[in-house]
Residue, then its C-alpha position, 0 to 999 in steps of 0.5 A: m482199163r478193164s482190169r482196173r474196172g474189175i478190181l474196183t468192182a471187186i473192192t466195192i463188192t467186198a467193202l459192201a459185204i463187210g459193211a453189211v456183216l458189221i451192221g448185221r452183227t451190231l443189230w443182232q447184238r443189240d437185240r440180244a442184249a435187249s432180251s437178256g431177261n429170264i426165260v420162263l415157261v408160261e402156263r394157262g391157269n387162274i391167278q389168285a391174290t389174297v388181300d388181308v386188310l382191315g377197313r370198310i367196304e362201301p358200294i359206289r352206288q346204293l339202290a333200294l329195289s322193290t317190285r309191284v308184285s310179290g313172287t319168287v326169283r327163279r333165275i338171274h341172267s348174270k354171272e357172279g361178279a359180272t358188271v350189270y348196267 
């Protein structure tokens, strides 16, 4: 009885190992096929895009600014291109 039990245990362990290898291989090949694109080196830098079109640029909202006192603007506390609310 012990020899039969030992043989069944060995067969079961072998079948589980073969199944694990087949499942792992299938998953590895699927991941490999999904990532088969081009590999490029990424570098940090500025992206510059130039658009050459004819047309008219209009603001979304237009404001007329006026002050109660006259003077000179010494400093503006926002950077160029920043959104100001």
